[in-house]
C-alpha angles and dihedrals in degrees: 000000000000096000091062089069088074093069099052114114094221089071092068108117106220132129094245092055089095090059100039106038115108097351096176093048091048092054095050094044092049092054090052093047093053092057097039127108120242110283111262087347089273136138095222143035125208119226110199113204112198093215139055125267125289102031130106097270091050095045095052094038092055092044090058093040092057091060109023096082092059089065098045123089109267091018095250121195114252109222117201120219120183115215107179124178143114095016093303096315095112092060094041093050090047093050092050100044110021112021121099114272096211100084096265091106120055131157157179119245137177112297087227094057091117092048092051090053093045091055092052100243107189090221094060112104099171144068109234090203091061098053115105103246111209105179147302125256094192142346114241136227112193121204132203110221139174128217114255093252094056114113095236135079100182144018087260090060090053089065089071103031128057113230126187114230126193119236132200105188145344095264096036121110089237090070104026100049099053089050091049092048090050091055102037102031101030096241124153104224116155113207119215105198132194104071110139096220146337093282090061092050094050089053088050090053092053091047093050094244093123134017106205142030144176116237140152113274092219092056095043094053090048102043099029103032090137090059090057095044093047092043093239090149139045115215108218107174145352121237098211144096092253138016117272113244089238091056108042093150097049112092124232118227087251087061090052096047116120096216143003095268090056090048090057091051092049089048090055092051091046094050093095090072088079091055092048117150103354135163118228140165136212119286126272099032114168110267093241091052091049091051091048094051093046092048093049091048091051091052091046091057089054093048108120090214093058092044091050092047091051091048093051090051092046091241119155120233120204106156129193134179125255090246091057092048089054089053091051091050091051090050092052088060091048096087131117119268089238093059091045092049093050092046092048092050092049095048095058 
């Protein structure tokens, strides 16, 4: 079940995770990658990022793209293509149904892709279990925060004061979580949808158009460190299965739940934190191509140049193998029909 994800060692957020995670799998994959032929015989690979530039998916996708080719046979160039739209669904649907299934197209999709499918979103045209999961650069704890001028200091305050939150898509946490909190915690968040990505929402915050937003903590502390230092934001809750070490005093939604049934629903919605910023490929890749990509990714996450670049940018690394990601995806689907039904009803 979802709660068992908490106890897995690969979720430990330390700098050496990239070098230590899945050592046996890394060794075997690397050996395969060294002897493999260039993927699709090409000189480049396209990485499709299902969001615009500047956000967490883009930052981590480009970080991996800058180094992945060095560990693939033939050292192909990895070209990044942003494909924003519908909270990441446009890119995910493209990767599943249109992208090449020979390894020349890979991508980054919403960490809640499995959740969106599980809740029967009409816009979902993929099966998250069938994607070819390559590897994870980092797990992801999302936070819900309010701008410093907002008239609330806690989730409890939001039960008495309406706050406008920015949203980036129907399956994104930025839209789903405020609605869930309204129904399970009695808050009064009003979601303004239609923002193309996180960058657009942060501009809206500065302009006073919205007052709150959901964003990854790792990205916020890297890209908006001045906001934190200058106390421009108030962090209200964590959307994760456990508290981030940086935020021991900020409650998770599981902490705020009124009863065990609500905790299970919140756990389902928080499950994407274990998928985080992961690289995947379309379904039905040849087994040798899958092994080559996974091996190259594992080597990439050990690359001292990538680790140093991430450290300079204050980006967390918490890698996991593609096999482990597949297991996490399968576990997300292993929930009772009652929990799924309640979550689906709440998310509408």
